[in-house]
TORRO-264897 format. One record per residue (C-alpha): x, y, z; residue in one letter. Coordinates in nm, 2 decimals. Layout:
N
REC       px       py       pz   residuo
REC        X        Y        Z         A
...
***
This chain:
709
REC       px       py       pz   residuo
REC     2.81     3.99    -4.37         X
REC     2.54     4.25    -4.43         X
REC     2.19     4.28    -4.28         X
REC     1.96     4.51    -4.47         X
REC     1.64     4.64    -4.30         X
REC     1.38     4.78    -4.54         X
REC     1.07     4.95    -4.38         X
REC     1.15     4.78    -4.05         X
REC     1.34     4.90    -3.74         X
REC     1.63     4.68    -3.62         X
REC     1.61     4.57    -3.26         X
REC     1.79     4.81    -3.03         X
REC     2.12     4.69    -2.90         X
REC     2.11     4.35    -3.07         X
REC     2.30     4.47    -3.39         X
REC     2.60     4.56    -3.16         X
REC     2.70     4.19    -3.16         X
REC     2.76     4.20    -3.55         X
REC     3.13     4.26    -3.66         X
REC     3.23     4.63    -3.71         X
REC     3.26     4.57    -4.09         X
REC     2.91     4.45    -4.11         X
REC     2.67     4.72    -3.99         X
REC     2.31     4.70    -3.98         X
REC     2.17     4.91    -4.27         X
REC     1.82     5.05    -4.24         X
REC     1.61     5.20    -4.52         X
REC     1.27     5.35    -4.44         X
REC     1.14     5.35    -4.80         X
REC     1.21     5.20    -5.14         X
REC     1.38     5.46    -5.37         X
REC     1.35     5.47    -5.74         X
REC     1.57     5.22    -5.93         X
REC     1.81     5.49    -6.04         X
REC     1.84     5.63    -5.69         X
REC     1.88     5.29    -5.50         X
REC     2.27     5.30    -5.52         X
REC     2.30     5.65    -5.38         X
REC     2.04     5.58    -5.11         X
REC     2.21     5.26    -5.00         X
REC     2.54     5.43    -5.00         X
REC     2.41     5.71    -4.78         X
REC     2.25     5.46    -4.55         X
REC     2.59     5.27    -4.52         X
REC     2.78     5.59    -4.44         X
REC     2.51     5.67    -4.17         X
REC     2.56     5.33    -4.04         X
REC     2.93     5.32    -4.03         X
REC     3.15     5.64    -4.10         X
REC     3.44     5.41    -4.19         X
REC     3.31     5.18    -4.48         X
REC     3.49     4.97    -4.73         X
REC     3.36     4.93    -5.09         X
REC     3.48     4.73    -5.40         X
REC     3.43     5.00    -5.67         X
REC     3.40     4.75    -5.95         X
REC     3.31     4.41    -5.79         X
REC     3.37     4.10    -5.97         X
REC     3.20     3.76    -5.90         X
REC     3.47     3.66    -5.67         X
REC     3.52     4.02    -5.52         X
REC     3.15     4.10    -5.42         X
REC     3.09     4.34    -5.13         X
REC     2.95     4.09    -4.90         X
REC     3.00     3.72    -4.88         X
REC     2.68     3.67    -4.67         X
REC     2.36     3.89    -4.72         X
REC     2.04     3.89    -4.53         X
REC     1.73     4.09    -4.58         X
REC     1.46     4.19    -4.34         X
REC     1.17     4.39    -4.49         X
REC     0.83     4.49    -4.37         X
REC     0.53     4.58    -4.61         X
REC     0.14     4.60    -4.60         X
REC    -0.07     4.40    -4.83         X
REC    -0.40     4.52    -4.97         X
REC    -0.62     4.48    -5.28         X
REC    -0.82     4.71    -5.51         X
REC    -1.00     4.68    -5.84         X
REC    -0.66     4.68    -6.03         X
REC    -0.50     4.40    -5.83         X
REC    -0.29     4.36    -5.52         X
REC    -0.08     4.64    -5.37         X
REC     0.24     4.63    -5.13         X
REC     0.30     4.95    -4.92         X
REC     0.62     5.02    -4.78         X
REC     0.70     5.36    -4.61         X
REC     0.50     5.61    -4.80         X
REC     0.50     5.42    -5.13         X
REC     0.24     5.20    -5.27         X
REC     0.36     4.94    -5.53         X
REC     0.23     4.66    -5.75         X
REC     0.40     4.33    -5.68         X
REC     0.61     4.37    -5.99         X
REC     0.72     4.72    -5.91         X
REC     0.78     4.61    -5.54         X
REC     1.00     4.32    -5.65         X
REC     1.20     4.55    -5.88         X
REC     1.27     4.82    -5.63         X
REC     1.35     4.57    -5.35         X
REC     1.57     4.37    -5.58         X
REC     1.76     4.69    -5.69         X
REC     1.82     4.77    -5.33         X
REC     1.96     4.42    -5.25         X
REC     2.18     4.44    -5.58         X
REC     2.32     4.77    -5.46         X
REC     2.52     4.57    -5.20         X
REC     2.68     4.35    -5.45         X
REC     2.63     4.03    -5.24         X
REC     2.81     3.72    -5.32         X
REC     2.55     3.50    -5.15         X
REC     2.19     3.60    -5.07         X
REC     2.13     3.35    -4.79         X
REC     1.79     3.44    -4.60         X
REC     1.54     3.69    -4.64         X
REC     1.25     3.77    -4.40         X
REC     0.94     3.95    -4.53         X
REC     0.68     4.06    -4.28         X
REC     0.36     4.14    -4.43         X
REC     0.06     4.32    -4.25         X
REC    -0.26     4.19    -4.42         X
REC    -0.56     4.38    -4.25         X
REC    -0.81     4.26    -4.51         X
REC    -0.70     3.88    -4.53         X
REC    -0.61     3.90    -4.90         X
REC    -0.29     3.69    -4.86         X
REC    -0.44     3.35    -4.96         X
REC    -0.54     3.50    -5.30         X
REC    -0.22     3.68    -5.34         X
REC     0.03     3.38    -5.28         X
REC     0.11     3.30    -5.64         X
REC     0.20     3.66    -5.72         X
REC     0.40     3.70    -5.39         X
REC     0.60     3.41    -5.46         X
REC     0.69     3.52    -5.80         X
REC     0.81     3.86    -5.64         X
REC     1.01     3.68    -5.39         X
REC     1.16     3.42    -5.63         X
REC     1.30     3.73    -5.83         X
REC     1.50     3.82    -5.52         X
REC     1.73     3.52    -5.55         X
REC     1.76     3.44    -5.19         X
REC     1.84     3.08    -5.07         X
REC     1.55     3.09    -4.84         X
REC     1.26     3.34    -4.80         X
REC     1.05     3.35    -4.50         X
REC     0.73     3.51    -4.54         X
REC     0.53     3.61    -4.22         X
REC     0.17     3.75    -4.27         X
REC     0.01     3.93    -3.98         X
REC    -0.36     3.99    -3.96         X
REC    -0.54     4.29    -3.83         X
REC    -0.53     4.18    -3.46         X
REC    -0.21     3.99    -3.46         X
REC    -0.04     3.99    -3.12         X
REC     0.34     3.96    -3.11         X
REC     0.51     3.70    -2.90         X
REC     0.82     3.64    -3.10         X
REC     0.97     3.97    -2.99         X
REC     1.19     3.78    -2.74         X
REC     1.34     3.60    -3.03         X
REC     1.40     3.81    -3.35         X
REC     1.41     3.52    -3.61         X
REC     1.65     3.70    -3.83         X
REC     1.92     3.76    -3.57         X
REC     1.86     3.40    -3.44         X
REC     1.95     3.27    -3.80         X
REC     2.22     3.52    -3.86         X
REC     2.40     3.42    -3.53         X
REC     2.40     3.06    -3.63         X
REC     2.16     2.95    -3.35         X
REC     2.01     2.69    -3.59         X
REC     2.34     2.51    -3.59         X
REC     2.39     2.53    -3.21         X
REC     2.33     2.24    -2.98         X
REC     2.05     2.12    -2.91         X
REC     1.90     2.25    -3.25         X
REC     2.18     2.16    -3.49         X
REC     2.49     1.95    -3.53         X
REC     2.72     2.24    -3.42         X
REC     2.96     2.21    -3.73         X
REC     2.99     2.59    -3.77         X
REC     2.75     2.60    -4.08         X
REC     2.36     2.64    -4.05         X
REC     2.23     2.40    -4.32         X
REC     1.91     2.44    -4.51         X
REC     1.76     2.16    -4.30         X
REC     1.87     2.31    -3.98         X
REC     1.75     2.67    -4.05         X
REC     1.42     2.51    -4.19         X
REC     1.36     2.31    -3.87         X
REC     1.46     2.59    -3.64         X
REC     1.22     2.85    -3.80         X
REC     0.93     2.59    -3.84         X
REC     0.95     2.50    -3.48         X
REC     0.98     2.86    -3.37         X
REC     0.67     2.98    -3.58         X
REC     0.47     2.68    -3.48         X
REC     0.54     2.75    -3.12         X
REC     0.43     3.11    -3.16         X
REC     0.11     3.00    -3.35         X
REC     0.04     2.75    -3.06         X
REC     0.07     3.02    -2.81         X
REC    -0.20     3.23    -3.02         X
REC     0.03     3.51    -3.10         X
REC     0.22     3.42    -3.42         X
REC     0.18     3.52    -3.76         X
REC    -0.16     3.44    -3.92         X
REC     0.03     3.28    -4.20         X
REC     0.40     3.16    -4.24         X
REC     0.56     3.05    -4.57         X
REC     0.91     2.92    -4.61         X
REC     1.03     2.93    -4.97         X
REC     1.35     2.73    -5.06         X
REC     1.56     2.77    -5.37         X
REC     1.68     2.41    -5.34         X
REC     1.57     2.07    -5.18         X
REC     1.94     2.00    -5.07         X
REC     1.92     1.97    -4.69         X
REC     2.29     2.03    -4.66         X
REC     2.31     2.35    -4.86         X
REC     2.48     2.62    -4.64         X
REC     2.23     2.90    -4.55         X
REC     2.46     3.07    -4.30         X
REC     2.84     3.03    -4.28         X
REC     3.06     3.10    -3.99         X
REC     2.82     3.30    -3.76         X
REC     2.89     3.63    -3.63         X
REC     2.98     3.68    -3.25         X
REC     2.70     3.56    -3.03         X
REC     2.41     3.81    -2.94         X
REC     2.47     3.85    -2.57         X
REC     2.10     3.88    -2.47         X
REC     2.01     3.59    -2.67         X
REC     2.31     3.38    -2.56         X
REC     2.22     3.45    -2.19         X
REC     1.86     3.36    -2.23         X
REC     1.96     3.03    -2.42         X
REC     2.22     2.95    -2.16         X
REC     1.96     2.97    -1.88         X
REC     1.68     2.78    -2.07         X
REC     1.94     2.49    -2.16         X
REC     2.00     2.44    -1.78         X
REC     1.64     2.47    -1.69         X
REC     1.56     2.21    -1.96         X
REC     1.82     1.98    -1.82         X
REC     1.68     2.01    -1.47         X
REC     1.32     1.95    -1.61         X
REC     1.42     1.64    -1.81         X
REC     1.50     1.48    -1.45         X
REC     1.17     1.63    -1.31         X
REC     0.84     1.48    -1.25         X
REC     0.68     1.81    -1.20         X
REC     0.42     1.84    -1.47         X
REC     0.34     2.22    -1.39         X
REC     0.70     2.32    -1.40         X
REC     0.75     2.15    -1.75         X
REC     0.43     2.32    -1.88         X
REC     0.53     2.66    -1.74         X
REC     0.87     2.64    -1.91         X
REC     0.72     2.52    -2.25         X
REC     0.47     2.80    -2.24         X
REC     0.71     3.07    -2.16         X
REC     1.05     2.96    -2.31         X
REC     1.18     3.17    -2.60         X
REC     1.43     2.93    -2.76         X
REC     1.29     2.61    -2.59         X
REC     1.59     2.37    -2.61         X
REC     1.49     2.01    -2.60         X
REC     1.13     2.11    -2.65         X
REC     1.03     1.79    -2.82         X
REC     1.16     1.58    -2.55         X
REC     1.02     1.80    -2.28         X
REC     0.68     1.78    -2.46         X
REC     0.70     1.41    -2.48         X
REC     0.80     1.39    -2.12         X
REC     0.51     1.60    -2.02         X
REC     0.27     1.39    -2.22         X
REC     0.40     1.08    -2.06         X
REC     0.36     1.23    -1.72         X
REC     0.00     1.34    -1.81         X
REC    -0.07     1.00    -1.96         X
REC     0.07     0.83    -1.63         X
REC    -0.13     1.05    -1.41         X
REC    -0.45     0.97    -1.61         X
REC    -0.37     0.61    -1.59         X
REC    -0.29     0.62    -1.22         X
REC    -0.63     0.77    -1.16         X
REC    -0.80     0.50    -1.38         X
REC    -0.62     0.22    -1.20         X
REC    -0.69     0.37    -0.85         X
REC    -1.06     0.39    -0.95         X
REC    -1.03     0.01    -1.04         X
REC    -0.84    -0.09    -0.73         X
REC    -1.09     0.10    -0.50         X
REC    -1.35    -0.13    -0.65         X
REC    -1.18    -0.46    -0.61         X
REC    -0.96    -0.41    -0.30         X
REC    -1.22    -0.55    -0.07         X
REC    -1.30    -0.83    -0.31         X
REC    -1.26    -1.19    -0.23         X
REC    -1.23    -1.30    -0.58         X
REC    -0.89    -1.40    -0.69         X
REC    -0.99    -1.39    -1.04         X
REC    -1.06    -1.01    -1.03         X
REC    -0.73    -0.95    -0.84         X
REC    -0.54    -1.15    -1.09         X
REC    -0.69    -0.95    -1.39         X
REC    -0.57    -0.62    -1.22         X
REC    -0.21    -0.77    -1.18         X
REC    -0.20    -0.91    -1.51         X
REC    -0.32    -0.59    -1.70         X
REC    -0.22    -0.29    -1.48         X
REC     0.02    -0.05    -1.64         X
REC     0.17     0.16    -1.34         X
REC     0.06    -0.11    -1.09         X
REC     0.07     0.10    -0.77         X
REC    -0.13    -0.17    -0.58         X
REC     0.04    -0.48    -0.75         X
REC     0.22    -0.58    -0.42         X
REC    -0.10    -0.55    -0.23         X
REC    -0.30    -0.75    -0.49         X
REC    -0.04    -1.02    -0.51         X
REC    -0.04    -1.05    -0.13         X
REC    -0.42    -1.06    -0.12         X
REC    -0.41    -1.34    -0.40         X
REC    -0.15    -1.54    -0.19         X
REC    -0.35    -1.48     0.11         X
REC    -0.67    -1.62    -0.06         X
REC    -0.47    -1.92    -0.19         X
REC    -0.30    -1.97     0.14         X
REC    -0.65    -1.97     0.33         X
REC    -0.77    -2.24     0.10         X
REC    -0.47    -2.44     0.14         X
REC    -0.43    -2.39     0.52         X
REC    -0.78    -2.47     0.62         X
REC    -0.75    -2.83     0.67         X
REC    -0.43    -2.81     0.86         X
REC    -0.54    -2.52     1.08         X
REC    -0.85    -2.71     1.17         X
REC    -0.65    -3.00     1.29         X
REC    -0.40    -2.79     1.47         X
REC    -0.67    -2.60     1.66         X
REC    -0.85    -2.93     1.74         X
REC    -0.55    -3.07     1.91         X
REC    -0.46    -2.74     2.09         X
REC    -0.82    -2.70     2.22         X
REC    -0.83    -3.06     2.34         X
REC    -0.50    -3.04     2.53         X
REC    -0.55    -2.69     2.66         X
REC    -0.21    -2.60     2.51         X
REC    -0.18    -2.23     2.57         X
REC     0.14    -2.19     2.35         X
REC    -0.03    -2.37     2.06         X
REC    -0.35    -2.18     2.10         X
REC    -0.16    -1.85     2.08         X
REC     0.05    -1.99     1.79         X
REC    -0.27    -2.06     1.61         X
REC    -0.43    -1.73     1.70         X
REC    -0.12    -1.53     1.58         X
REC    -0.01    -1.72     1.27         X
REC    -0.35    -1.86     1.13         X
REC    -0.45    -1.79     0.77         X
REC    -0.80    -1.90     0.74         X
REC    -0.86    -1.83     1.10         X
REC    -1.19    -2.01     1.10         X
REC    -1.17    -2.08     1.48         X
REC    -1.00    -1.75     1.57         X
REC    -1.27    -1.63     1.81         X
REC    -1.29    -1.97     1.98         X
REC    -0.93    -1.98     2.03         X
REC    -0.92    -1.62     2.17         X
REC    -1.18    -1.72     2.42         X
REC    -1.00    -2.03     2.55         X
REC    -0.68    -1.81     2.57         X
REC    -0.84    -1.57     2.79         X
REC    -1.01    -1.85     3.01         X
REC    -0.65    -2.00     3.07         X
REC    -0.48    -1.66     3.13         X
REC    -0.73    -1.56     3.40         X
REC    -0.70    -1.88     3.60         X
REC    -0.55    -1.82     3.94         X
REC    -0.31    -2.10     3.91         X
REC    -0.18    -1.97     3.59         X
REC    -0.13    -1.62     3.72         X
REC     0.06    -1.76     4.02         X
REC     0.29    -1.95     3.78         X
REC     0.34    -1.63     3.56         X
REC     0.42    -1.44     3.89         X
REC     0.68    -1.69     3.98         X
REC     0.83    -1.66     3.64         X
REC     0.82    -1.29     3.65         X
REC     1.01    -1.28     3.98         X
REC     1.26    -1.51     3.86         X
REC     1.33    -1.31     3.55         X
REC     1.33    -0.97     3.75         X
REC     1.59    -1.11     4.00         X
REC     1.79    -1.31     3.73         X
REC     1.77    -1.60     3.97         X
REC     1.87    -1.94     3.81         X
REC     1.73    -2.13     4.10         X
REC     1.40    -1.96     4.08         X
REC     1.39    -2.02     3.69         X
REC     1.46    -2.39     3.76         X
REC     1.18    -2.39     4.02         X
REC     0.93    -2.25     3.77         X
REC     1.02    -2.49     3.51         X
REC     0.98    -2.79     3.76         X
REC     0.66    -2.66     3.89         X
REC     0.47    -2.50     3.61         X
REC     0.16    -2.66     3.46         X
REC     0.09    -2.44     3.15         X
REC     0.47    -2.37     3.11         X
REC     0.44    -2.09     2.85         X
REC     0.74    -1.91     2.97         X
REC     1.02    -2.15     2.82         X
REC     1.13    -1.89     2.58         X
REC     1.16    -1.63     2.86         X
REC     1.35    -1.88     3.08         X
REC     1.60    -1.95     2.79         X
REC     1.65    -1.58     2.71         X
REC     1.70    -1.49     3.08         X
REC     1.95    -1.77     3.13         X
REC     2.14    -1.67     2.82         X
REC     2.14    -1.31     2.96         X
REC     2.27    -1.44     3.30         X
REC     2.54    -1.63     3.13         X
REC     2.65    -1.34     2.94         X
REC     2.63    -1.10     3.24         X
REC     2.83    -1.36     3.45         X
REC     3.10    -1.38     3.18         X
REC     3.12    -0.99     3.18         X
REC     3.12    -0.96     3.55         X
REC     3.38    -1.22     3.61         X
REC     3.69    -1.00     3.50         X
REC     3.54    -0.70     3.68         X
REC     3.49    -0.89     4.01         X
REC     3.84    -1.03     3.97         X
REC     3.99    -0.66     3.94         X
REC     3.76    -0.49     4.18         X
REC     3.56    -0.73     4.37         X
REC     3.60    -0.83     4.73         X
REC     3.77    -1.13     4.84         X
REC     3.45    -1.33     4.85         X
REC     3.44    -1.27     4.48         X
REC     3.82    -1.37     4.43         X
REC     3.91    -1.00     4.42         X
REC     4.17    -0.78     4.60         X
REC     4.11    -0.74     4.98         X
REC     4.26    -0.40     5.00         X
REC     4.15    -0.08     4.81         X
REC     4.50     0.00     4.73         X
REC     4.55    -0.34     4.56         X
REC     4.29    -0.25     4.30         X
REC     4.44    -0.16     3.94         X
REC     4.20     0.12     3.89         X
REC     4.28     0.18     3.52         X
REC     4.22    -0.18     3.42         X
REC     3.93    -0.20     3.66         X
REC     3.75     0.11     3.54         X
REC     3.78     0.00     3.16         X
REC     3.65    -0.36     3.22         X
REC     3.38    -0.27     3.47         X
REC     3.24     0.03     3.29         X
REC     3.22    -0.18     2.96         X
REC     3.02    -0.44     3.14         X
REC     2.81    -0.17     3.31         X
REC     2.73    -0.02     2.96         X
REC     2.60    -0.36     2.85         X
REC     2.41    -0.41     3.17         X
REC     2.34    -0.05     3.31         X
REC     2.08    -0.17     3.57         X
REC     2.31    -0.44     3.72         X
REC     2.35    -0.35     4.08         X
REC     2.65    -0.56     4.14         X
REC     2.85    -0.40     3.86         X
REC     2.75    -0.05     3.98         X
REC     2.86    -0.16     4.33         X
REC     3.22    -0.25     4.21         X
REC     3.25     0.07     4.00         X
REC     3.17     0.24     4.35         X
REC     3.46     0.04     4.51         X
REC     3.69     0.16     4.24         X
REC     3.57     0.51     4.30         X
REC     3.63     0.48     4.67         X
REC     3.99     0.35     4.60         X
REC     4.04     0.67     4.40         X
REC     3.91     0.87     4.68         X
REC     3.59     0.97     4.52         X
REC     3.36     0.89     4.83         X
REC     3.05     1.07     4.70         X
REC     3.05     0.86     4.38         X
REC     3.13     0.55     4.57         X
REC     2.83     0.61     4.82         X
REC     2.59     0.69     4.53         X
REC     2.71     0.34     4.35         X
REC     2.65     0.17     4.67         X
REC     2.32     0.32     4.73         X
REC     2.22     0.20     4.38         X
REC     2.34    -0.15     4.46         X
REC     2.13    -0.17     4.77         X
REC     1.83    -0.06     4.58         X
REC     1.89    -0.37     4.36         X
REC     1.94    -0.57     4.67         X
REC     2.31    -0.66     4.62         X
REC     2.45    -0.79     4.95         X
REC     2.81    -0.67     4.88         X
REC     2.66    -0.30     4.85         X
REC     2.56    -0.32     5.21         X
REC     2.89    -0.44     5.34         X
REC     3.08    -0.17     5.14         X
REC     2.84     0.10     5.23         X
REC     2.88    -0.01     5.61         X
REC     3.25     0.01     5.56         X
REC     3.23     0.35     5.40         X
REC     3.06     0.47     5.71         X
REC     3.31     0.28     5.95         X
REC     3.61     0.42     5.77         X
REC     3.49     0.76     5.62         X
REC     3.70     1.02     5.44         X
REC     3.92     1.24     5.65         X
REC     3.74     1.45     5.91         X
REC     3.41     1.26     5.89         X
REC     3.27     1.11     6.21         X
REC     3.18     0.74     6.24         X
REC     2.81     0.67     6.26         X
REC     2.81     0.33     6.44         X
REC     2.45     0.30     6.44         X
REC     2.44     0.32     6.06         X
REC     2.73     0.09     6.03         X
REC     2.56    -0.18     6.24         X
REC     2.23    -0.13     6.05         X
REC     2.39    -0.16     5.71         X
REC     2.62    -0.45     5.81         X
REC     2.33    -0.65     5.97         X
REC     2.12    -0.62     5.65         X
REC     2.43    -0.73     5.44         X
REC     2.50    -1.01     5.69         X
REC     2.14    -1.13     5.67         X
REC     2.17    -1.15     5.29         X
REC     2.49    -1.34     5.32         X
REC     2.77    -1.07     5.27         X
REC     3.09    -1.18     5.42         X
REC     3.22    -0.83     5.45         X
REC     2.91    -0.74     5.64         X
REC     2.97    -1.03     5.89         X
REC     3.34    -0.92     5.92         X
REC     3.24    -0.56     6.01         X
REC     3.00    -0.68     6.27         X
REC     3.27    -0.91     6.41         X
REC     3.50    -0.61     6.45         X
REC     3.27    -0.37     6.61         X
REC     3.12    -0.62     6.84         X
REC     3.46    -0.74     6.95         X
REC     3.56    -0.39     7.02         X
REC     3.24    -0.32     7.23         X
REC     3.16    -0.03     7.00         X
REC     2.79    -0.13     7.00         X
REC     2.60    -0.11     7.34         X
REC     2.50    -0.45     7.45         X
REC     2.71    -0.64     7.19         X
REC     3.06    -0.76     7.27         X
REC     3.28    -1.08     7.24         X
REC     3.00    -1.35     7.23         X
REC     2.82    -1.17     6.96         X
REC     3.14    -1.11     6.77         X
REC     3.23    -1.48     6.79         X
REC     2.90    -1.60     6.68         X
REC     2.90    -1.39     6.38         X
REC     3.26    -1.49     6.29         X
REC     3.17    -1.86     6.34         X
REC     2.88    -1.83     6.11         X
REC     3.09    -1.70     5.82         X
REC     3.40    -1.92     5.89         X
REC     3.18    -2.22     5.85         X
REC     3.12    -2.10     5.49         X
REC     3.50    -2.10     5.43         X
REC     3.57    -1.72     5.48         X
REC     3.94    -1.71     5.55         X
REC     3.92    -1.38     5.75         X
REC     3.63    -1.53     5.96         X
REC     3.84    -1.83     6.02         X
REC     4.12    -1.61     6.14         X
REC     3.89    -1.44     6.38         X
REC     3.76    -1.76     6.52         X
REC     4.11    -1.89     6.57         X
REC     4.20    -1.54     6.71         X
REC     3.89    -1.54     6.95         X
REC     3.99    -1.90     7.07         X
REC     4.35    -1.79     7.11         X
REC     4.25    -1.49     7.32         X
REC     3.93    -1.62     7.48         X
REC     3.72    -1.34     7.33         X
REC     3.35    -1.45     7.35         X
REC     3.44    -1.80     7.39         X
REC     3.66    -2.02     7.63         X
REC     4.03    -2.01     7.55         X
REC     4.13    -2.30     7.36         X
REC     4.49    -2.34     7.19         X
REC     4.38    -2.65     7.01         X
REC     4.07    -2.50     6.85         X
REC     4.27    -2.18     6.78         X
REC     4.54    -2.37     6.60         X
REC     4.26    -2.56     6.39         X
REC     4.10    -2.24     6.28         X
REC     4.42    -2.05     6.22         X
REC     4.55    -2.33     6.01         X
REC     4.24    -2.33     5.78         X
REC     4.29    -1.94     5.73         X
REC     4.65    -2.00     5.66         X
REC     4.56    -2.29     5.40         X
REC     4.36    -2.02     5.22         X
REC     4.65    -1.78     5.21         X
REC     4.53    -1.53     5.48         X
REC     4.87    -1.38     5.56         X
REC     4.77    -1.23     5.89         X
REC     4.70    -1.58     6.03         X
REC     5.06    -1.70     5.98         X
REC     5.23    -1.52     6.28         X
REC     4.95    -1.63     6.52         X
REC     4.96    -1.99     6.42         X
REC     5.35    -1.97     6.44         X
REC     5.32    -1.86     6.79         X
REC     5.12    -2.14     6.88         X
REC     5.36    -2.40     6.73         X
REC     5.63    -2.21     6.91         X
REC     5.48    -2.26     7.24         X
REC     5.33    -2.59     7.16         X
REC     5.00    -2.74     7.03         X
REC     4.86    -3.03     7.20         X
REC     5.17    -3.01     7.43         X
REC     5.40    -3.04     7.13         X
REC     5.63    -2.76     7.03         X
REC     5.75    -2.73     6.67         X
REC     6.02    -2.47     6.62         X
REC     6.08    -2.58     6.26         X
REC     5.70    -2.51     6.17         X
REC     5.69    -2.18     6.36         X
REC     6.01    -2.06     6.19         X
REC     5.86    -2.16     5.85         X
REC     5.54    -1.97     5.93         X
REC     5.72    -1.66     6.03         X
REC     5.94    -1.67     5.73         X
REC     5.65    -1.71     5.49         X
REC     5.45    -1.43     5.66         X
REC     5.77    -1.20     5.64         X
REC     5.80    -1.27     5.26         X
REC     5.44    -1.16     5.23         X
REC     5.50    -0.83     5.39         X
REC     5.31    -0.92     5.70         X
REC     5.38    -0.64     5.96         X
REC     5.30    -0.88     6.25         X
REC     5.57    -1.12     6.14         X
REC     5.82    -0.83     6.08         X
REC     5.75    -0.71     6.44         X
REC     5.79    -1.05     6.60         X
REC     6.12    -1.11     6.42         X
REC     6.27    -0.78     6.50         X
REC     6.13    -0.58     6.80         X
REC     6.01    -0.91     6.97         X
REC     6.30    -1.13     6.85         X
REC     6.43    -1.17     7.20         X
REC     6.09    -1.33     7.29         X
REC     6.13    -1.60     7.02         X
REC     6.24    -1.95     7.10         X
REC     6.61    -1.98     7.04         X
REC     6.58    -2.26     6.78         X
REC     6.33    -2.05     6.59         X
REC     6.59    -1.77     6.59         X
REC     6.86    -2.03     6.47         X
REC     6.64    -2.14     6.19         X
REC     6.56    -1.78     6.08         X
REC     6.93    -1.70     6.09         X
REC     7.00    -2.00     5.86         X
REC     6.73    -1.88     5.61         X
REC     6.88    -1.54     5.62         X
REC     7.23    -1.68     5.55         X
REC     7.10    -1.89     5.27         X
REC     6.93    -1.58     5.12         X
REC     7.27    -1.39     5.14         X
REC     7.14    -1.15     5.40         X
REC     7.33    -1.25     5.70         X
REC     7.70    -1.34     5.77         X
REC     7.69    -1.38     6.14         X
REC     7.69    -1.71     6.34         X
REC     7.39    -1.94     6.33         X
REC     7.36    -1.97     6.71         X
REC     7.00    -1.89     6.80         X
REC     7.12    -1.56     6.98         X
REC     6.89    -1.27     6.88         X
REC     7.17    -1.03     6.83         X
REC     7.16    -0.68     6.65         X
REC     7.31    -0.84     6.34         X
REC     7.01    -1.08     6.31         X
REC     6.76    -0.80     6.37         X
REC     6.93    -0.57     6.12         X
REC     6.93    -0.85     5.85         X
REC     6.57    -0.92     5.91         X
REC     6.48    -0.54     5.89         X
REC     6.68    -0.50     5.56         X
REC     6.51    -0.80     5.41         X
REC     6.16    -0.67     5.51         X
REC     6.23    -0.32     5.36         X
REC     6.37    -0.49     5.03         X
REC     6.05    -0.67     5.00         X
REC     5.85    -0.37     5.05         X
REC     6.06    -0.20     4.77         X
REC     5.99    -0.48     4.53         X
REC     5.62    -0.52     4.58         X
***
């Protein structure tokens, strides 16, 4: 491959990308025909000290398989005709063609592919000189000649892309310009050059005239074979432009696309981007026009005008609005008669719900103002406001009884949905409360009586899950406080009880009172606070609060309050079925605390507590049966009660059957000995004698029960 520059300077640095055996040769002037070979020889030696020549080239052994020419001359005219100037020489077109042809022939090229002739035409004589110039160029024998004519004031904007190097490097064959088969065809080079020259012309800085002359019409004729190594600067620029073009093909930014097309050098995907920009410009113009139309008709009540917009718009930015308006216009027409009937019925009946439904969902809304006025009249009525206040309180307190009262007594009754929603929430709350109360609640909620009986791990998981669902529920928070107290977190427990009391949870008062009655180690007991909280809880029906009052009154811990007050509190709760209170009432009858001593009444109340499984009552009822109820003693019943209490770990039963065993009836002792023998715990005589062996067996049995449970 060889590139010959005649009267033109090669672009600095770009020629370095050519192969070493294809140096760029530059000749500043056209020598005489007989001196051409020597001048070319000298120029080649200057370009490459190590050169290879074929001394007697044949047709198949030419010096260069591919040969390219870049020449620059001036064009002028005088009385004798046209003149072409190159260097310091001035030639007729014929002489110019002869000398330039001799220079080309001196290289013995096999193929003369593409020649570029730059002409400076300061006097604009080129249009008249075209026939002669074409004859000159045809004599050179190139597959393609590119003639670029500059006027006197032509600006250069193709410097970023030397067209000759672009062609030599095979860029016309490269994607996205060609088919990338390694050969630049006549069609590919023609298209590439035409687009580049047209682009320069559109930017106002290209040649005044451009002419591409071809030796054949065969579009597949090879103009450039396997290209030289890429020109780095050109490749880098093309690489960046290719990626930028890819980005812009997905962009809706007209300004960015326009800037790229105005400044790119190689401009890959130029046609597609130009088409995309035009489409975006058209869309912008169409959007503006359609917006102007929409602004004119959007307040229009004419279905026809809106329908014309929907049927004929292109971008249709307001199609949905127009369609909705059409539907509304049609709906108004269709709904007018039915709405008139519905409103008349609601107005006649004074049906607030129906009036609201009309006002909120009407389409034609002919009577909207009249409906709003009647709604306001009903809502400002004192009876209605009282009705709503009752509903609000029932919803706030989540009180099913109050909700039922509202439904029974309401006149307007527009809160049915709220009632249903609240009852559903109450049902869900109760279903989530139930397992929490079972694990951490007081006995009144079927929960464990003692703090140590709480399974804290399970209780925390269940109760906190429910509290997350209902964070404002005071009872759940109160139960979480009881779990915290069981774990020794007294401050957390008190905070939870305080929250529960704010929510008026009765159990919160009892638990708070108990926390003050049995405070953490080292803290003093505030009996005034205990009574205050327990009294409030008892007033609200909390069983634990009643129990605390019973204890502090029976122990004379509160000035002016003693046995009678303790009995009265216990009796009130026992009547409600509280087993602990039933035990207290039986105990008070048994001991004559606050009431006349009465074994029969004591036995009745203690039996009620036993029937509900209150362990501590067993031993006291056993004692009554041991000495006789209604004058009739029953050692068998007494022994069974002692034994059941012992099995449940009751310390009173253990004490009475060990330390106080000598005080037991002999028949009771005999029955206990028999039960011990049946259990394999006693081998001594079953004689009713409370000996050391019997006591030892009972103690061992009690200890074994403690280890097991």
